[in-house]
MIZALUM-461428 format. One record per residue (C-alpha): residue in three letters; x, y, z negated; residue number from 1. Coordinates in Angstrom, 1 decimal. Last residue first. Layout:
BEGIN
ala,X,Y,Z,NUM
...
//
This chain:
BEGIN
ser,5.0,-44.8,-31.7,637
thr,2.1,-45.9,-33.9,636
ala,2.0,-42.8,-36.8,635
ala,3.0,-40.4,-33.9,634
glu,0.3,-41.8,-32.0,633
ser,-2.0,-40.4,-34.6,632
ala,-4.2,-42.7,-36.6,631
val,-7.5,-44.2,-35.5,630
pro,-11.0,-42.2,-34.2,629
val,-13.6,-45.5,-33.5,628
ala,-14.2,-45.8,-29.5,627
his,-17.2,-48.2,-29.4,626
gln,-19.3,-45.3,-27.6,625
pro,-16.4,-44.4,-25.1,624
val,-17.1,-40.4,-25.3,623
gly,-18.5,-38.6,-21.9,622
gly,-17.0,-36.5,-19.5,621
ile,-18.7,-38.4,-16.3,620
phe,-15.7,-39.5,-14.7,619
gln,-13.2,-40.4,-17.5,618
ser,-16.0,-41.5,-19.9,617
asn,-17.3,-44.1,-16.9,616
tyr,-13.8,-46.0,-17.8,615
leu,-13.2,-45.9,-21.3,614
asp,-17.3,-46.9,-21.5,613
ala,-16.3,-50.0,-19.2,612
tyr,-13.3,-50.8,-20.8,611
phe,-15.4,-50.7,-24.3,610
gly,-18.1,-52.8,-22.8,609
gly,-20.3,-53.2,-19.8,608
lys,-18.9,-56.9,-18.7,607
ala,-19.2,-56.1,-15.2,606
leu,-16.6,-53.2,-15.5,605
leu,-14.3,-55.8,-17.4,604
ser,-14.3,-58.4,-14.5,603
glu,-14.2,-55.5,-12.0,602
his,-10.9,-54.5,-13.6,601
thr,-9.7,-57.7,-14.2,600
gly,-9.5,-59.1,-17.3,599
gln,-9.4,-58.5,-21.3,598
glu,-11.0,-57.5,-24.1,597
ile,-10.5,-56.4,-27.9,596
ile,-6.7,-56.7,-27.7,595
ser,-5.9,-55.5,-31.5,594
gly,-3.9,-52.7,-32.7,593
his,-6.7,-50.7,-33.7,592
asn,-8.4,-51.0,-29.9,591
met,-6.4,-52.3,-27.2,590
val,-7.9,-53.3,-24.1,589
leu,-5.5,-55.9,-21.9,588
ile,-6.1,-55.6,-17.9,587
leu,-4.7,-58.5,-15.8,586
asp,-3.5,-58.6,-12.5,585
ala,-3.8,-54.9,-12.0,584
asp,-5.3,-53.8,-8.8,583
arg,-8.1,-51.2,-10.7,582
ile,-4.8,-49.8,-12.5,581
thr,-4.5,-46.2,-11.1,580
ser,-8.2,-45.1,-11.3,579
leu,-7.8,-45.8,-15.8,578
arg,-6.4,-42.3,-16.1,577
his,-4.2,-43.2,-19.4,576
ala,-2.3,-46.7,-18.4,575
ile,0.7,-48.0,-20.2,574
val,1.7,-50.2,-17.1,573
phe,3.3,-53.5,-18.1,572
ser,5.1,-54.7,-15.0,571
thr,6.9,-58.1,-14.2,570
arg,8.9,-57.7,-11.0,569
gly,8.4,-58.6,-7.3,568
glu,7.7,-55.2,-6.5,567
met,7.0,-52.9,-8.9,566
leu,9.8,-50.6,-7.8,565
thr,8.4,-49.8,-4.4,564
asn,5.0,-49.5,-5.5,563
met,6.2,-46.8,-8.4,562
ala,8.1,-45.1,-5.3,561
lys,4.8,-45.1,-3.4,560
gln,3.0,-43.9,-6.6,559
ile,5.5,-40.9,-6.9,558
tyr,5.4,-39.8,-3.6,557
ile,1.2,-39.7,-3.5,556
glu,1.4,-38.4,-7.1,555
thr,3.8,-35.4,-4.9,554
arg,1.1,-34.5,-3.3,553
thr,-1.7,-34.6,-5.6,552
asp,0.3,-32.1,-8.1,551
val,2.1,-33.6,-11.0,550
ser,1.3,-33.9,-14.9,549
ser,-0.1,-37.3,-14.9,548
thr,1.9,-39.2,-12.5,547
ala,4.4,-41.2,-14.5,546
glu,1.5,-43.1,-16.5,545
asp,3.9,-45.2,-18.5,544
leu,5.2,-47.7,-16.8,543
ile,7.5,-50.8,-18.3,542
leu,9.1,-52.7,-15.8,541
ile,10.2,-56.8,-16.0,540
ser,13.1,-57.9,-14.3,539
pro,15.3,-55.3,-13.9,538
asn,17.4,-53.9,-10.6,537
ala,19.0,-51.0,-12.4,536
leu,19.0,-48.9,-8.9,535
ile,15.3,-49.1,-8.9,534
ala,15.1,-47.6,-12.9,533
arg,17.7,-44.8,-11.5,532
ala,15.2,-44.0,-8.5,531
ile,12.6,-43.9,-10.6,530
thr,14.1,-41.6,-12.8,529
leu,15.0,-39.4,-10.4,528
leu,11.3,-39.5,-8.9,527
gln,10.1,-38.1,-12.2,526
lys,12.5,-35.2,-12.4,525
gln,11.1,-34.6,-8.7,524
gly,7.6,-34.3,-9.9,523
gln,8.4,-31.9,-12.9,522
ser,10.2,-30.1,-10.3,521
ile,14.0,-29.0,-10.2,520
asn,16.2,-26.1,-11.4,519
thr,14.2,-26.3,-14.3,518
ala,16.4,-29.0,-15.8,517
glu,16.1,-27.6,-19.3,516
glu,19.8,-27.3,-19.8,515
asn,20.8,-27.2,-16.4,514
leu,21.2,-30.3,-13.8,513
ile,23.9,-29.8,-12.0,512
thr,24.0,-30.7,-7.8,511
asn,26.3,-32.7,-6.8,510
tyr,23.6,-35.2,-5.2,509
ser,22.7,-32.0,-3.0,508
asp,24.8,-28.9,-3.9,507
pro,22.6,-26.4,-1.9,506
leu,19.4,-28.8,-2.7,505
thr,17.6,-30.0,0.6,504
arg,19.4,-33.3,0.2,503
ile,17.9,-34.1,-3.0,502
phe,14.6,-33.5,-2.0,501
his,14.7,-35.9,1.1,500
asp,16.5,-38.5,-1.2,499
ala,13.7,-38.7,-3.8,498
his,11.5,-41.4,-1.9,497
ala,12.3,-43.8,-4.3,496
ala,13.7,-46.3,-2.2,495
arg,15.7,-43.3,-0.7,494
ala,17.0,-42.7,-4.3,493
ala,18.2,-46.0,-4.5,492
glu,19.8,-46.3,-1.4,491
ile,21.5,-43.0,-2.3,490
ile,22.8,-44.5,-5.7,489
glu,23.5,-47.9,-3.9,488
ala,26.0,-46.3,-1.4,487
glu,27.6,-44.3,-3.5,486
thr,28.4,-47.2,-5.8,485
ala,26.8,-48.4,-8.9,484
asp,29.5,-50.1,-11.5,483
glu,27.3,-48.1,-14.7,482
arg,24.3,-49.5,-13.7,481
gly,20.9,-47.1,-14.3,480
tyr,23.3,-44.0,-15.4,479
gly,24.2,-43.9,-11.7,478
ile,21.0,-42.0,-11.4,477
asn,21.8,-39.2,-13.5,476
glu,25.1,-39.5,-12.5,475
arg,24.2,-38.9,-8.8,474
ile,21.9,-36.0,-10.0,473
thr,24.8,-34.2,-11.4,472
gly,25.1,-33.8,-15.6,471
asn,23.3,-33.0,-18.2,470
phe,21.0,-35.6,-18.8,469
leu,17.4,-36.9,-17.6,468
trp,14.9,-38.7,-19.7,467
thr,11.8,-37.8,-17.9,466
asp,8.5,-37.8,-20.7,465
gln,6.1,-39.5,-18.5,464
leu,7.5,-42.8,-19.1,463
val,10.2,-44.9,-16.5,462
met,11.4,-47.9,-18.1,461
gly,13.3,-50.5,-16.6,460
phe,14.0,-53.9,-18.8,459
met,15.9,-56.6,-18.5,458
ser,19.2,-54.9,-19.8,457
arg,17.2,-54.4,-22.9,456
leu,17.1,-58.5,-24.0,455
asn,20.7,-58.9,-22.7,454
gly,21.8,-55.5,-24.8,453
arg,19.7,-57.1,-28.0,452
lys,21.6,-60.9,-27.5,451
leu,18.7,-63.2,-27.6,450
gln,17.7,-65.9,-30.3,449
thr,14.9,-62.8,-31.4,448
ile,13.5,-62.5,-28.2,447
asp,12.2,-66.2,-28.3,446
val,13.2,-68.0,-25.5,445
gly,10.1,-69.1,-23.1,444
asp,11.2,-67.1,-19.9,443
ile,10.9,-64.1,-22.8,442
leu,8.8,-64.9,-26.0,441
ile,7.3,-62.9,-28.3,440
lys,7.2,-64.8,-31.8,439
gly,4.9,-64.5,-34.9,438
ser,5.0,-62.5,-37.9,437
asn,6.0,-59.4,-39.3,436
leu,7.8,-58.5,-36.0,435
glu,10.5,-56.4,-36.2,434
tyr,11.0,-53.3,-34.1,433
phe,13.4,-51.4,-31.1,432
arg,12.9,-55.3,-30.5,431
met,12.1,-54.5,-26.4,430
leu,8.8,-55.9,-26.5,429
leu,8.1,-54.7,-29.8,428
asn,9.0,-51.3,-28.9,427
val,6.5,-51.8,-25.5,426
leu,3.6,-53.1,-27.8,425
thr,4.2,-50.0,-30.5,424
thr,3.8,-47.5,-27.6,423
lys,0.3,-49.2,-26.5,422
gly,-1.2,-49.5,-30.4,421
ala,-4.6,-48.4,-30.4,420
gly,-3.2,-44.7,-31.8,419
thr,-4.8,-42.4,-28.8,418
pro,-7.7,-44.8,-27.4,417
gly,-7.0,-47.8,-25.3,416
val,-5.2,-49.6,-21.9,415
ile,-2.6,-51.5,-21.3,414
ala,-1.7,-52.8,-17.8,413
ile,-0.3,-55.7,-16.5,412
thr,1.3,-56.2,-13.1,411
gln,2.3,-59.9,-12.6,410
gly,5.3,-60.7,-11.0,409
ser,6.8,-63.6,-13.8,408
lys,3.4,-64.8,-15.7,407
val,2.1,-63.0,-18.7,406
asn,1.1,-64.9,-21.5,405
ile,-0.7,-62.9,-24.0,404
asn,-1.6,-63.6,-28.1,403
met,-2.0,-61.2,-30.5,402
asp,-2.5,-62.2,-34.3,401
glu,-3.2,-58.8,-35.5,400
ile,-1.2,-55.4,-34.7,399
leu,-1.6,-52.2,-36.9,398
pro,-1.0,-54.0,-40.2,397
val,-1.0,-51.2,-43.4,396
asp,0.5,-53.2,-46.2,395
ala,4.0,-53.5,-44.9,394
lys,4.1,-50.0,-43.6,393
tyr,4.9,-50.1,-39.8,392
gly,2.7,-52.8,-39.3,391
phe,3.0,-56.2,-37.0,390
asn,1.6,-59.9,-36.2,389
val,2.2,-61.5,-33.4,388
his,0.6,-64.7,-32.9,387
glu,2.5,-66.0,-29.9,386
phe,3.0,-63.3,-27.6,385
gln,4.3,-64.8,-23.9,384
val,6.5,-63.0,-21.2,383
asn,7.8,-64.4,-17.8,382
gly,10.3,-62.2,-16.2,381
his,12.5,-64.1,-14.3,380
pro,15.4,-63.8,-15.9,379
glu,18.7,-64.8,-14.4,378
ala,21.6,-64.9,-16.8,377
ile,19.6,-65.4,-19.9,376
val,21.9,-64.7,-23.0,375
leu,21.8,-66.1,-26.3,374
ala,23.2,-65.0,-29.5,373
pro,25.2,-67.3,-31.3,372
thr,24.5,-66.3,-34.1,371
ala,21.4,-64.8,-33.7,370
glu,21.7,-60.9,-33.8,369
pro,22.1,-59.1,-37.3,368
val,18.6,-57.6,-38.3,367
gln,18.8,-53.5,-37.8,366
glu,20.5,-51.6,-40.3,365
val,19.6,-50.6,-43.4,364
glu,21.0,-46.9,-44.5,363
asp,24.2,-46.8,-46.7,362
leu,26.1,-45.5,-43.8,361
leu,23.7,-42.1,-43.6,360
glu,23.7,-42.1,-47.7,359
phe,27.6,-42.1,-47.2,358
val,27.6,-38.6,-44.7,357
arg,25.2,-36.9,-47.4,356
glu,27.7,-37.7,-50.1,355
ala,31.1,-36.8,-48.0,354
ser,28.9,-33.3,-47.3,353
ala,27.8,-33.0,-51.3,352
ile,31.7,-33.7,-52.0,351
thr,32.4,-30.9,-49.5,350
ser,30.5,-28.3,-51.1,349
gln,31.5,-29.3,-54.6,348
ile,35.2,-29.2,-53.2,347
val,34.8,-25.6,-51.8,346
asn,33.5,-24.4,-54.8,345
ala,36.5,-25.8,-56.9,344
ile,38.8,-24.3,-54.1,343
asn,37.1,-20.7,-54.6,342
ala,38.2,-20.9,-58.6,341
leu,41.7,-22.5,-57.5,340
gln,42.1,-19.8,-54.6,339
thr,41.1,-16.5,-57.5,338
ile,43.8,-18.2,-60.3,337
pro,45.9,-18.6,-57.1,336
met,46.0,-15.1,-56.4,335
ser,46.4,-13.6,-60.1,334
phe,49.7,-15.1,-61.0,333
gln,52.0,-14.0,-58.0,332
arg,51.6,-10.6,-58.5,331
ala,52.7,-10.8,-62.2,330
tyr,55.6,-12.8,-61.1,329
gln,56.7,-9.9,-58.8,328
ile,56.9,-8.0,-61.8,327
phe,58.8,-10.4,-63.8,326
ala,61.2,-10.6,-61.1,325
gln,61.6,-6.8,-61.3,324
ile,61.6,-7.0,-65.1,323
asp,64.1,-9.6,-64.8,322
gly,66.3,-7.2,-62.4,321
ile,66.2,-4.4,-65.2,320
glu,67.9,-6.8,-67.7,319
ile,66.0,-7.6,-71.1,318
ala,66.4,-6.4,-74.9,317
gln,69.1,-3.3,-74.1,316
lys,66.3,-1.0,-75.9,315
thr,65.8,1.1,-73.0,314
val,64.9,-2.5,-71.2,313
met,62.5,-3.2,-73.4,312
ile,60.4,0.2,-73.4,311
gly,60.5,-0.7,-69.4,310
gly,59.6,-3.9,-70.0,309
ile,56.3,-2.6,-72.3,308
val,55.6,-0.2,-69.6,307
cys,56.0,-2.2,-66.5,306
val,54.5,-5.1,-68.0,305
leu,51.3,-3.4,-69.0,304
val,51.3,-1.6,-65.8,303
tyr,51.4,-5.0,-63.7,302
gly,48.9,-6.5,-66.4,301
leu,46.2,-4.1,-65.2,300
asn,47.2,-4.0,-61.9,299
gly,46.0,-7.7,-61.1,298
val,43.1,-7.0,-63.3,297
phe,42.2,-4.4,-60.8,296
asn,43.7,-6.5,-57.6,295
met,41.0,-9.1,-59.4,294
met,38.3,-6.8,-59.4,293
pro,39.0,-5.7,-56.2,292
met,38.8,-9.1,-54.8,291
ile,35.8,-10.3,-56.4,290
ile,33.8,-7.1,-55.3,289
gly,33.5,-8.7,-52.0,288
ser,31.3,-11.7,-52.8,287
val,28.6,-8.4,-54.5,286
phe,28.7,-6.6,-50.8,285
gln,28.4,-9.7,-48.5,284
ala,25.8,-11.3,-50.4,283
lys,23.8,-7.9,-51.0,282
trp,24.3,-7.0,-47.4,281
gly,23.5,-10.8,-46.5,280
ser,20.1,-10.6,-48.3,279
glu,18.6,-7.2,-46.7,278
tyr,19.9,-8.0,-43.9,277
leu,18.4,-11.5,-43.4,276
glu,15.3,-9.9,-44.6,275
asp,14.8,-7.0,-42.3,274
asn,15.7,-9.9,-39.4,273
leu,12.6,-11.8,-40.6,272
arg,10.5,-8.7,-40.6,271
asp,11.9,-7.9,-37.2,270
phe,11.4,-11.3,-35.6,269
glu,7.6,-11.4,-36.6,268
thr,7.4,-7.8,-35.2,267
leu,8.7,-8.9,-32.3,266
ser,6.8,-11.9,-32.1,265
arg,3.4,-10.3,-32.5,264
arg,4.6,-7.7,-29.9,263
glu,5.1,-10.1,-27.1,262
leu,1.7,-11.9,-27.5,261
gly,0.3,-11.5,-24.6,260
phe,-1.3,-14.7,-24.1,259
ala,0.7,-15.7,-21.1,258
lys,3.7,-14.2,-22.1,257
val,3.7,-16.0,-25.4,256
ile,3.1,-19.3,-23.3,255
lys,5.9,-18.7,-21.0,254
his,8.6,-18.1,-23.8,253
gly,7.4,-21.2,-25.6,252
thr,11.0,-22.9,-26.2,251
tyr,12.5,-19.0,-26.5,250
met,10.2,-18.1,-29.0,249
glu,10.4,-20.9,-31.2,248
glu,14.4,-21.0,-31.0,247
val,13.8,-17.5,-31.9,246
his,11.8,-18.2,-35.0,245
gly,14.0,-21.2,-35.6,244
asn,16.8,-19.0,-36.1,243
leu,15.3,-16.2,-37.8,242
leu,13.9,-18.9,-40.5,241
gly,17.6,-20.5,-41.1,240
leu,18.9,-16.9,-41.2,239
ala,16.4,-16.3,-43.9,238
lys,17.2,-19.4,-45.7,237
gln,21.2,-18.9,-45.2,236
gln,20.6,-15.5,-46.5,235
asp,18.8,-16.4,-49.6,234
lys,21.5,-18.9,-50.5,233
phe,24.1,-16.2,-49.9,232
tyr,22.3,-13.8,-52.5,231
val,22.3,-16.8,-55.2,230
gln,25.9,-17.5,-54.6,229
ser,26.6,-13.7,-55.2,228
arg,25.5,-13.6,-58.5,227
lys,27.4,-17.2,-59.2,226
ala,30.4,-15.8,-58.1,225
ile,30.3,-12.3,-59.5,224
val,30.1,-14.2,-63.1,223
met,32.7,-16.7,-62.5,222
thr,35.3,-14.9,-60.9,221
ile,35.1,-11.7,-63.5,220
ile,35.3,-14.5,-66.4,219
val,38.4,-16.1,-64.9,218
ser,40.6,-13.2,-64.6,217
leu,39.5,-11.8,-67.9,216
pro,40.5,-15.3,-69.6,215
leu,44.1,-14.8,-67.5,214
thr,44.5,-11.1,-68.4,213
leu,46.0,-12.3,-71.9,212
leu,48.7,-14.8,-69.8,211
val,50.9,-11.3,-68.5,210
val,51.0,-10.1,-71.6,209
leu,52.0,-13.1,-73.5,208
thr,54.7,-13.8,-70.2,207
leu,55.7,-10.4,-71.4,206
trp,56.3,-11.5,-75.1,205
phe,57.8,-14.8,-74.2,204
asn,60.9,-13.4,-71.9,203
ile,62.9,-14.3,-68.8,202
thr,62.7,-18.4,-69.1,201
leu,58.8,-17.6,-70.2,200
met,58.1,-16.0,-66.9,199
met,59.4,-19.0,-64.9,198
val,58.0,-21.4,-66.3,197
ile,54.4,-19.4,-66.3,196
val,55.0,-19.2,-62.4,195
gly,55.7,-22.6,-62.0,194
val,52.4,-24.0,-64.0,193
ile,50.5,-21.3,-61.6,192
thr,52.4,-21.8,-58.7,191
val,52.1,-25.3,-58.8,190
ala,48.4,-25.3,-59.2,189
ser,47.9,-22.9,-56.5,188
thr,50.4,-25.2,-54.3,187
val,48.4,-28.6,-55.3,186
leu,45.0,-27.1,-54.5,185
gln,45.9,-25.1,-51.3,184
thr,47.4,-28.8,-50.5,183
leu,43.7,-30.3,-51.1,182
ser,41.9,-26.9,-49.4,181
gln,43.3,-26.9,-46.2,180
gln,43.4,-30.4,-44.3,179
leu,40.9,-32.4,-46.2,178
thr,38.5,-29.3,-47.0,177
ser,38.4,-28.2,-43.0,176
ser,37.8,-32.2,-42.7,175
ile,34.9,-32.7,-44.7,174
asn,33.2,-29.1,-43.7,173
asp,33.6,-30.5,-40.0,172
met,32.0,-34.4,-41.3,171
asp,29.1,-32.3,-42.9,170
asn,28.7,-30.3,-39.8,169
val,28.8,-33.1,-36.6,168
ala,27.4,-36.6,-38.4,167
arg,25.4,-35.0,-41.1,166
ser,24.0,-32.3,-39.4,165
leu,23.3,-34.2,-36.1,164
ile,21.1,-36.7,-38.4,163
asp,19.0,-33.4,-40.0,162
gly,18.2,-32.2,-36.5,161
his,17.1,-35.1,-35.1,160
pro,14.5,-35.6,-38.4,159
his,14.4,-38.8,-39.8,158
ser,11.6,-41.3,-39.4,157
asp,11.5,-41.6,-35.8,156
phe,15.1,-42.2,-36.0,155
phe,15.5,-44.9,-39.1,154
lys,12.5,-47.2,-37.1,153
leu,14.4,-47.2,-34.2,152
pro,17.0,-49.8,-36.0,151
leu,20.4,-48.4,-37.2,150
arg,23.2,-50.6,-35.3,149
ala,24.6,-47.9,-32.8,148
leu,24.2,-45.1,-35.6,147
lys,26.6,-47.3,-38.0,146
ala,29.0,-47.5,-35.7,145
glu,29.0,-43.5,-34.9,144
val,29.0,-43.2,-38.4,143
asp,32.1,-45.6,-38.9,142
lys,33.8,-44.1,-35.9,141
arg,33.2,-40.5,-37.4,140
leu,34.8,-41.5,-41.3,139
gly,38.2,-42.9,-39.1,138
tyr,38.5,-39.7,-37.3,137
val,38.1,-37.9,-40.4,136
thr,40.7,-39.7,-42.1,135
lys,42.8,-39.6,-39.0,134
gln,42.2,-35.5,-38.7,133
ala,42.9,-34.9,-42.5,132
val,46.2,-37.3,-42.3,131
ser,47.5,-35.4,-39.5,130
ala,46.5,-32.2,-40.5,129
met,48.4,-32.7,-44.0,128
ile,52.0,-34.1,-42.2,127
tyr,51.8,-30.8,-40.5,126
gln,50.9,-28.7,-43.0,125
gln,53.6,-30.0,-45.7,124
ile,56.0,-30.4,-42.8,123
tyr,55.9,-26.5,-42.3,122
gly,55.8,-25.8,-46.1,121
phe,58.9,-27.5,-46.2,120
leu,60.7,-25.7,-43.6,119
ala,59.1,-22.3,-45.2,118
ser,60.6,-23.0,-48.8,117
ile,63.8,-24.0,-46.9,116
ile,64.3,-20.6,-44.8,115
tyr,63.3,-18.6,-47.8,114
leu,65.8,-20.8,-50.1,113
val,68.4,-20.8,-47.4,112
ala,67.6,-16.3,-47.4,111
leu,67.8,-16.4,-51.3,110
leu,70.9,-17.6,-51.1,109
leu,72.1,-15.4,-48.2,108
leu,71.1,-12.2,-50.1,107
ile,72.7,-13.7,-53.9,106
asn,75.9,-14.2,-52.1,105
gly,75.7,-10.5,-50.6,104
ile,75.0,-9.5,-53.8,103
tyr,78.4,-11.1,-55.2,102
gly,80.1,-9.8,-52.3,101
phe,79.1,-6.4,-52.7,100
asp,80.2,-5.9,-55.9,99
ile,79.9,-2.4,-56.8,98
ala,82.8,-0.5,-57.8,97
val,84.8,-0.6,-60.8,96
gly,88.1,0.4,-61.2,95
pro,88.1,3.5,-63.3,94
leu,84.6,4.2,-65.1,93
his,83.1,7.5,-63.2,92
arg,79.9,7.5,-65.4,91
tyr,77.7,7.4,-62.2,90
lys,79.9,4.8,-60.5,89
ala,79.3,2.7,-63.6,88
ile,75.6,2.9,-63.8,87
leu,75.9,2.3,-59.7,86
gly,77.2,-1.2,-60.4,85
glu,75.2,-2.1,-63.4,84
leu,72.4,-1.2,-61.2,83
leu,73.8,-3.5,-58.4,82
lys,74.1,-6.7,-60.2,81
thr,71.0,-6.2,-62.0,80
thr,69.1,-6.4,-58.7,79
ala,70.7,-8.7,-57.5,78
lys,70.6,-10.9,-60.6,77
gly,66.4,-10.0,-60.1,76
leu,66.5,-11.6,-56.5,75
ile,67.6,-15.0,-58.2,74
lys,64.5,-14.3,-60.5,73
pro,62.3,-13.2,-57.7,72
ser,63.5,-16.5,-55.5,71
val,62.4,-19.2,-58.1,70
ile,59.0,-19.2,-57.2,69
asn,59.3,-20.0,-53.4,68
phe,61.9,-22.7,-53.7,67
val,59.5,-24.3,-56.2,66
thr,56.4,-23.5,-53.6,65
ser,58.1,-25.6,-51.1,64
ile,59.5,-28.1,-53.0,63
ile,56.1,-28.8,-55.0,62
ala,54.0,-28.7,-51.7,61
ala,56.7,-31.1,-49.8,60
leu,56.2,-33.5,-53.0,59
leu,52.5,-33.6,-52.2,58
val,52.9,-33.9,-48.6,57
ala,55.2,-36.7,-48.8,56
ile,53.0,-38.0,-51.6,55
leu,50.0,-37.8,-48.8,54
ala,52.0,-39.3,-46.1,53
ile,52.7,-42.8,-48.6,52
lys,48.8,-42.8,-49.7,51
tyr,47.9,-42.6,-45.8,50
pro,45.7,-46.1,-45.9,49
leu,44.0,-44.8,-49.4,48
leu,42.7,-41.6,-47.9,47
tyr,39.4,-43.2,-46.8,46
thr,39.4,-45.3,-50.1,45
thr,39.3,-41.5,-51.4,44
leu,35.9,-40.8,-49.8,43
arg,34.5,-43.4,-52.3,42
arg,35.9,-42.1,-55.0,41
leu,34.9,-38.7,-54.5,40
thr,31.4,-40.3,-54.1,39
gly,31.3,-42.1,-57.3,38
lys,32.6,-39.0,-59.5,37
phe,30.1,-36.1,-57.8,36
asp,27.1,-38.3,-58.0,35
lys,24.3,-35.9,-57.3,34
ala,26.3,-33.6,-55.0,33
lys,26.3,-30.1,-55.6,32
gln,25.6,-27.9,-52.5,31
val,27.4,-24.6,-52.9,30
pro,26.3,-21.2,-51.7,29
met,29.2,-19.2,-50.2,28
gly,31.1,-16.9,-52.5,27
met,34.4,-17.5,-50.9,26
gly,33.9,-20.1,-49.0,25
arg,37.6,-19.8,-47.0,24
met,39.5,-17.7,-49.0,23
pro,42.9,-19.1,-48.2,22
gly,42.2,-19.0,-44.5,21
gly,39.4,-21.3,-42.5,20
gly,35.9,-21.2,-41.7,19
gly,32.3,-23.0,-42.0,18
met,29.0,-21.6,-42.2,17
met,27.2,-24.8,-41.9,16
met,23.6,-24.7,-40.2,15
gly,21.1,-27.1,-41.2,14
gly,19.8,-29.1,-38.3,13
gln,17.7,-28.0,-35.5,12
gln,15.7,-30.6,-33.8,11
pro,16.8,-32.2,-31.1,10
arg,16.2,-30.8,-27.7,9
asn,13.7,-32.9,-25.5,8
asn,14.0,-31.8,-22.1,7
val,17.6,-32.4,-21.1,6
arg,19.0,-34.9,-23.9,5
ser,22.3,-34.9,-24.8,4
gln,24.5,-37.1,-24.2,3
ser,26.9,-34.8,-21.7,2
met,28.3,-36.4,-18.9,1
//
């Protein structure tokens, strides 16, 4: 079952344009690392366990490349022997013929060299693929383990899209570079050195002619790459804006239709699409010039070699076969230079990706569990807050000296204006955030002494925001308990008054919830979350008003299901409609993080204070006299 939430899509992260092939990343915008050397050293530590395999890759790459490099010179010997035989035959020299035996042996030797080169090339890629995947596998495991150890504070303060981008896009970038660019770096470097050496063994002056084209190649690559990067950055920016607009229009499709703003949406799309087109074609055109220009420089060297070499052959200063070999070497010389320039950009981008991953790995983790951590085997649900103080920022206290004593089985309602600290109370109960001071006790045990898994297993949550996952209805209900049987899942659905509507669906419990769970209503989603909580059989419930966005008929079903769920359990109810909490054993009235009133519904109304103002305002449309504007809920939840 997918671990992505159905109806709360994460924010989109930056798009990483990857790809394979020898020219991967040509002209792409290069994101540079802040600490290149330090990040490179740290990334290298993930490769150290495979150093023997990496040495084997290096040797295989060298052997493959060397065997490929020596082939033109050997082929030149065959060409020379063939030409000598043809000239002798043309001159009708007696007893002279083409030595096909010699030529055949050379061709056989070339075939062996090519086969060996291909074999070692295969070995190099096979080993490197394994090393790259194992390295990224280990890095990905570290990231996953790190995410599990990070506190809720981290996820509240970082966009989901950015976290996903680091864990997925940046990781893929590292994987691609390790698998392709490292071996390409070795083969390109060996090719350049090997070609220069082989050319020097043939003729110094012709080698000098070819080398004179090197500075021109470097200048062309640098100038064009620098210009294309500007356009590619513009393209990525335009692409991000266009993607954001399309996603916004898709998710808000009904609103756009309802207000008749289709034309405005299309106009905005056309504007963004035009910007993407303009920057896109410029980026592709400019980056596309590199190869034709490199071919021009290569052809320039090729022509010079042919002309000068031809003159030298006529003067018998060099053999015709060597000229042929030299022409092939001149062809081989330009491509590795272009590849090395491209690889430099790719490595810069990869180190930047690695740096983003390491930044995630270096985030401050949640407070370690106590040693040894305690487990409450059979929790009763007694909860105490003793002099609790908390603030999301150290210098901005939100909850001050809070004291609550909740008995097992009691229903505690928490009310107050937006930003009063109601959601914060829930976060502290489940130890998503750590207290500044004070203690929270469950059955007399400080929650900091408990295993987090044991602590959170005591709680069941039914929130306004229905958490459903891609998968079948059976899987969604069964998510409440891993070892749940089919009969237990169905019984939980019946207790939640969800069984009837589930069986009316075409695939019953096997119905797969689509991406937005639009194949069932909001009320039906809520019944499924209640069924999941019933199946989990928690000792303590946290209920955020679950009936605020459903019709009256569905509200009755949900209320019945929640009453079933609350039987015999300690329940914390975050109330928005105060008419639903009249029967609560204790009502806590919060404002500015403090409990300013507490008592039963009747006693609080009789006081005529803050709660009475809140309650009456819901029926007469007034504003509570004691209510004072506070920070937004986003700042406190």
